[in-house]
C-alpha positions in Angstrom: 99.9 136.7 138.4 102.8 136.7 136.0 104.8 133.6 135.3 108.5 133.5 134.7 109.5 131.4 131.7 112.8 129.7 131.5 114.8 127.7 129.0 116.0 124.5 130.7 118.7 122.1 129.5 118.2 118.5 130.5 120.8 115.7 130.6 118.9 112.4 130.7 120.3 108.9 131.0 119.0 106.8 128.1 119.3 103.1 128.0 117.6 100.7 125.6 117.5 97.8 128.1 119.1 96.5 131.2 121.9 94.8 129.2 122.4 97.7 126.8 125.1 100.4 127.2 123.7 103.6 128.5 124.5 107.2 127.8 123.6 110.8 128.7 121.7 112.8 126.1 121.1 116.5 126.2 117.8 118.2 125.5 116.7 121.9 125.5 113.2 122.7 126.6 112.3 126.3 125.9 109.9 128.6 127.7 108.9 126.4 130.7 106.9 128.1 133.5 108.5 128.2 136.9 105.2 126.7 138.2 105.7 123.5 136.2 106.5 120.2 138.0 109.3 118.0 136.6 106.6 115.6 135.2 105.1 118.5 133.2 108.5 119.4 132.0 109.0 115.8 130.8 105.6 115.9 129.1 106.6 119.0 127.1 109.9 117.4 126.2 108.2 114.2 125.0 105.8 116.2 122.8 108.8 117.9 121.3 110.6 114.6 120.7 107.6 112.9 119.2 107.0 115.8 116.8 110.6 115.4 115.7 110.1 111.6 115.2 112.5 110.7 118.0 112.1 108.3 120.9 110.3 109.9 123.9 111.6 109.6 127.4 109.9 106.8 129.3 109.1 107.3 133.0 106.6 105.9 135.5 103.8 108.1 136.8 100.2 107.7 138.0 98.4 110.1 140.3 100.9 113.0 139.7 99.9 114.5 143.1 102.7 113.0 145.3 100.4 110.4 146.7 101.1 107.1 145.1 104.9 107.2 144.9 105.1 106.0 141.3 106.9 109.0 139.9 110.2 108.5 141.7 113.1 110.0 139.7 116.7 110.8 140.5 117.4 114.4 139.6 120.8 116.0 140.1 121.7 113.0 142.3 118.7 113.5 144.6 115.6 111.4 144.9 112.6 113.8 144.7 114.8 116.8 145.2 114.3 119.6 142.7 110.5 119.3 142.4 110.1 120.5 146.0 109.1 124.1 146.1 107.8 124.1 142.5 104.5 122.7 141.1 104.3 120.1 143.9 103.5 122.8 146.4 100.0 122.6 145.0 99.6 118.9 146.1 96.2 118.1 147.6 96.8 115.9 150.5 94.3 113.1 149.8 94.2 109.5 148.8 92.5 107.2 146.3 89.0 106.0 146.9 87.1 102.9 145.9 83.6 101.6 146.5 83.4 98.3 148.4 80.8 96.6 150.4 82.4 96.0 153.8 79.3 95.7 156.0 78.5 98.0 158.9 81.4 100.3 159.9 82.4 100.1 163.6 82.0 103.2 165.7 85.1 105.5 165.5 85.5 105.5 169.3 85.0 101.8 169.8 88.7 101.3 170.7 90.0 104.3 172.6 93.4 105.4 171.2 95.4 108.2 172.9 95.9 111.2 170.6 99.7 111.1 170.6 99.6 107.4 169.6 97.1 108.1 166.8 99.2 111.0 165.5 102.4 108.9 165.6 100.7 106.1 163.6 99.4 108.6 161.1 102.9 110.1 160.6 104.2 106.6 159.8 101.2 105.9 157.6 102.1 108.9 155.4 104.7 106.7 153.6 103.8 106.4 149.9 106.3 103.7 149.0 108.1 105.9 146.5 111.6 104.4 147.2 113.3 107.8 147.7 114.8 106.5 150.9 116.3 103.5 149.3 117.7 105.6 146.4 119.3 108.1 148.8 120.8 105.5 151.1 124.5 104.7 150.3 123.9 101.1 151.3 120.6 100.7 149.4 118.8 100.0 152.7 115.0 100.0 152.9 114.8 100.4 156.7 112.8 103.7 156.7 110.2 102.3 154.3 109.8 99.0 156.2 109.8 100.7 159.6 107.1 103.1 158.5 104.9 100.2 157.4 105.6 98.3 160.6 105.1 101.3 162.9 101.7 102.5 161.5 100.2 99.1 162.4 102.3 98.2 165.5 101.6 101.4 167.3 97.8 100.9 167.3 95.8 98.6 169.6 94.3 96.9 166.5 97.8 95.8 165.3 98.9 94.1 168.5 97.6 90.6 167.6 100.2 90.2 164.9 102.7 92.7 166.1 105.7 90.4 166.5 104.9 88.1 163.7 104.5 91.1 161.4 107.8 92.8 162.3 109.7 89.5 162.1 108.4 88.6 158.7 108.9 92.1 157.2 112.4 92.7 158.6 113.7 89.3 157.5 112.2 89.7 154.0 113.8 93.2 153.8 117.2 91.8 154.8 117.0 89.3 151.9 116.7 92.0 149.2 118.2 95.3 150.5 121.3 96.6 152.2 121.9 97.1 155.9 121.2 100.4 157.7 124.3 102.2 159.1 122.5 105.3 160.4 123.6 107.8 157.7 120.2 109.5 157.9 120.1 110.2 154.1 116.7 108.4 154.0 115.0 110.9 156.3 116.4 113.8 154.4 115.2 112.4 151.1 111.7 111.4 152.3 109.0 113.6 150.6 106.7 112.9 153.6 109.4 113.8 156.1 109.1 110.5 158.1 111.5 110.4 161.0 114.1 107.7 161.5 112.7 107.2 164.9 110.4 104.6 163.3 113.6 102.5 162.6 114.4 102.4 166.3 110.9 101.3 167.1 111.2 98.5 164.4 114.5 97.3 165.8 113.0 97.2 169.3 110.0 95.2 168.2 112.3 92.8 166.2 114.4 92.1 169.2 111.3 91.4 171.3 109.9 89.2 168.6 113.0 86.9 168.8 112.9 86.5 172.6 109.3 87.0 173.7 107.1 83.9 174.3 104.3 84.2 171.8 101.9 82.3 174.1 102.0 85.0 176.7 101.6 88.1 174.5 98.5 89.3 176.3 100.5 89.6 179.5 102.5 92.8 180.3 
């Protein structure tokens, strides 16, 4: 299969530190394959800069597979925008693995969970914590991220014991450090995992219940 090669001009914001004055610098990267991701493009650029004795571009990255959420960059004003439809179409949907002695695993069907509930919880659990929703929000709100983390636990039977304590603590911590949601919907559009803003409605419902429900009678319907 033939690959199309392009010359790409980049304008990158460079800043020595949080207190230093920043500026845009232009770079030309020649003969880049159309199958390259933006991380691979930056690698090629850095090799070029280092060979010229210049300061390379610093950026966070880890798994490089769209799983961990570390490589979150604003490109053309979009969080995770232009890399869609390029090299990241080759993402393998999997997670990280460790070895840990946890004792005997319970049977998978020990607690029956309706299929629609399990699927909704898995959709919320797809969140990788990349911050694209916060970057895209004009208010700098983190409601989609927080709601996804709340929903994937609160929807399941195993999460009911701390359901209201969890949502109360997470929402109030979020309110301390982030802006308020005004339902622009930019977060949903920017989310690389396409998490629906329906989870925000669920979080708000649970938060209201947490403020008024008697915790001593949680087991009663």
